[in-house]
KEVEX-438704 format. One record per residue (C-alpha): residue number from 1; z negated, y, x. Coordinates in steps of 0.5 Angstrom, whole numbers, plus 2048, in hexadecimal, padded with zeros to 3 digits. Layout:
% KEVEX-438704
     i     z     y     x
   NUM     Z     Y     X
...
This chain:
% KEVEX-438704
     i     z     y     x
     1   82D   848   829
     2   829   844   824
     3   82C   842   81E
     4   828   841   817
     5   82A   83D   811
     6   826   840   80B
     7   827   83B   805
     8   82E   83B   805
     9   832   838   800
    10   83A   837   7FF
    11   83D   835   7F8
    12   844   836   7F7
    13   848   838   7F1
    14   849   831   7EF
    15   842   82F   7EF
    16   841   82C   7F5
    17   83B   82D   7F9
    18   83D   82D   800
    19   836   82F   803
    20   82F   82F   7FE
    21   829   833   801
    22   82A   833   809
    23   825   836   80D
    24   825   836   815
    25   824   83A   81C
    26   829   839   821
    27   825   83B   827
    28   828   840   82C
    29   82C   83E   832
    30   82B   836   830
    31   830   832   82D
    32   82F   830   826
    33   833   82A   823
    34   834   829   81B
    35   836   821   81B
    36   837   81C   815
    37   83C   818   811
    38   843   81C   80E
    39   842   821   809
    40   83B   822   80A
    41   83C   82A   80B
    42   83C   82A   812
    43   842   82F   813
    44   840   832   80D
    45   83A   835   811
    46   83D   836   817
    47   842   83B   814
    48   83C   83E   810
    49   83A   842   817
    50   841   845   818
    51   842   846   810
    52   848   841   810
    53   844   83F   80A
    54   83F   843   806
    55   839   840   803
    56   839   840   7FB
    57   831   842   7FC
    58   82C   843   802
    59   82E   846   809
    60   830   845   810
    61   82C   84A   815
    62   82E   84B   81D
    63   828   84D   820
    64   826   84F   81A
    65   82B   853   817
    66   82F   851   811
    67   837   84F   812
    68   838   851   80B
    69   838   858   80D
    70   83D   857   814
    71   844   858   813
    72   847   851   812
    73   84C   852   818
    74   848   856   81D
    75   843   851   81C
    76   848   84B   81E
    77   84B   84F   824
    78   843   84F   826
    79   842   847   826
    80   846   842   829
    81   849   83D   825
    82   84C   836   827
    83   850   831   823
    84   851   82A   823
    85   859   82C   824
    86   858   831   829
    87   85B   835   824
    88   860   839   829
    89   866   83E   827
    90   86B   838   829
    91   870   83E   82B
    92   86C   842   830
    93   86A   840   837
    94   863   83D   839
    95   861   844   83C
    96   863   848   835
    97   85F   843   831
    98   859   844   835
    99   85A   84B   836
   100   85B   84C   82E
   101   854   84F   82C
   102   853   854   833
   103   85A   857   830
   104   858   858   829
   105   852   85C   82C
   106   856   860   82F
   107   856   85E   837
   108   85D   85F   83B
   109   862   859   83B
   110   860   859   843
   111   858   859   842
   112   859   853   83D
   113   85E   84F   841
   114   859   850   847
   115   853   84E   842
   116   857   848   840
   117   859   845   846
   118   851   846   848
   119   84F   842   842
   120   855   83C   844
   121   850   83B   84A
   122   84A   83B   846
   123   84D   835   841
   124   84F   831   847
   125   857   833   846
   126   85C   835   84C
   127   85E   83D   84B
   128   866   839   84D
   129   865   837   845
   130   864   83E   843
   131   86C   840   841
   132   86D   839   83D
   133   86D   838   836
   134   867   833   832
   135   86D   82E   831
   136   86E   82D   839
   137   867   82B   839
   138   863   825   838
   139   85E   824   833
   140   858   825   837
   141   85B   82B   83A
   142   85C   82F   834
   143   855   82E   832
   144   853   831   839
   145   857   837   837
   146   854   837   830
   147   84D   837   833
   148   850   83D   838
   149   853   841   832
   150   84C   840   82F
   151   848   843   835
   152   84D   849   836
   153   849   84E   833
   154   843   84C   836
   155   83F   84A   830
   156   838   849   82F
   157   839   843   82A
   158   83F   83C   82A
   159   840   839   824
   160   844   832   825
   161   847   82E   81F
   162   848   827   822
   163   84B   82A   828
   164   84C   823   82B
   165   84E   81E   825
   166   855   81F   827
   167   856   81D   82E
   168   855   816   831
   169   84E   813   833
   170   84F   814   83B
   171   851   81B   83A
   172   84B   81D   834
   173   846   81A   839
   174   849   81F   83F
   175   849   825   839
   176   842   823   837
   177   840   824   83F
   178   843   82A   83F
   179   840   82D   839
   180   839   82B   83C
   181   83B   82F   843
   182   83D   835   83F
   183   837   836   83B
   184   833   835   841
   185   837   83B   845
   186   838   83F   83F
   187   832   83E   83B
   188   835   83F   834
   189   832   83E   82D
   190   836   838   82B
   191   837   834   824
   192   83B   82E   825
   193   83E   829   81F
   194   83F   822   820
   195   83F   81C   81C
   196   83E   818   823
   197   836   817   824
   198   837   815   82B
   199   83B   81B   82C
   200   835   820   829
   201   830   81C   82D
   202   834   81E   833
   203   835   825   831
   204   82F   827   82D
   205   828   82B   82F
   206   827   82B   827
   207   82A   825   823
   208   82B   827   81B
   209   82C   81F   818
   210   830   821   811
   211   830   81E   80A
   212   834   81F   804
   213   835   826   802
   214   831   829   809
   215   82B   825   808
   216   827   825   80E
   217   825   81E   810
   218   821   820   816
   219   822   825   81C
   220   820   824   823
   221   822   823   82A
   222   826   81D   82C
   223   81F   81A   82E
   224   81B   81B   828
   225   820   819   824
   226   821   812   827
   227   819   811   829
   228   818   812   821
   229   81D   812   81C
   230   81B   815   816
   231   81D   80F   811
   232   821   809   811
   233   828   80E   810
   234   826   811   817
   235   825   80A   81A
   236   82B   807   818
   237   830   80E   819
   238   82D   80E   820
   239   82E   807   822
   240   827   806   824
   241   826   7FF   823
   242   82D   7FD   825
   243   833   7FF   82A
   244   831   803   830
   245   82B   806   82E
   246   827   7FF   82D
   247   825   7FE   834
   248   822   7F8   836
   249   820   7F5   83D
   250   823   7F0   841
   251   822   7ED   848
   252   827   7EC   84D
   253   827   7E9   854
   254   828   7F1   856
   255   823   7F3   852
   256   821   7F5   84A
   257   827   7F9   846
   258   827   7FC   83F
   259   82C   7F9   83A
   260   82E   7FA   834
   261   82E   7F6   82D
   262   835   7F3   82F
   263   832   7F1   836
   264   836   7F7   83A
   265   832   7F9   840
   266   831   801   83F
   267   82C   803   845
   268   828   801   84A
   269   820   801   849
   270   81D   805   850
   271   816   802   851
   272   813   808   854
   273   816   80D   84F
   274   811   812   84C
   275   80F   810   844
   276   80F   816   840
   277   809   816   83B
   278   809   81A   835
   279   804   820   836
   280   7FD   820   833
   281   7FD   824   82D
   282   7F8   82A   82D
   283   7F1   829   82A
């Protein structure tokens, strides 16, 4: 399902403008990542999709249908939603948390539990954890349960609001790898919010770099943005001239390697690798 934002704005009663005139299409079956500094409207835009936030003006459409006409509760149950803190019910078992939406939708307890156990397999958790409580799990395990719960109703759309921001770097990388695997296998439309450009480039098919009030600074694939930053802000934000993206060649006794701006080796240059060239434009 494609998601379209049509000139949406959000002004709060105190006069604060969180988003001003934002338009974008998030393609079906692809991962669109909103990335930018704190306060740029990333989460506000995400929450417009499932009507946790209603725009002050403009419209959000899913496959051409405005969400404004949808019942908010039914809409939210049809869309997977993963939070940074996992948002699990602390006094409900792991299986019970995952089964929440199927139970609300009328599934029998046996069927809902069976679905929950299947999803533990999908997100890489052992079924022996099914009867534990969230407080008995590590942060990474809790986030996996949160992803499983979001997938329980088999939604076409998955919203992820900085879901890995509260876990350590090693676990975060593992969870990022899981999301890539899940998207490849399940083929959802994913909208992902992060402030981390490396995470955005790792996960996104379409990356949207935002400025203040949801201003779109640049939209493109990670390769397009890296190869041609729109302006100095984007170049600085993505680290085009520093860090791991500013690479140079270094000749060593064992061959040529790629080093970053700090002199750390990031990869090996393969002499016989084919060179990708831009396609010739049509006449």
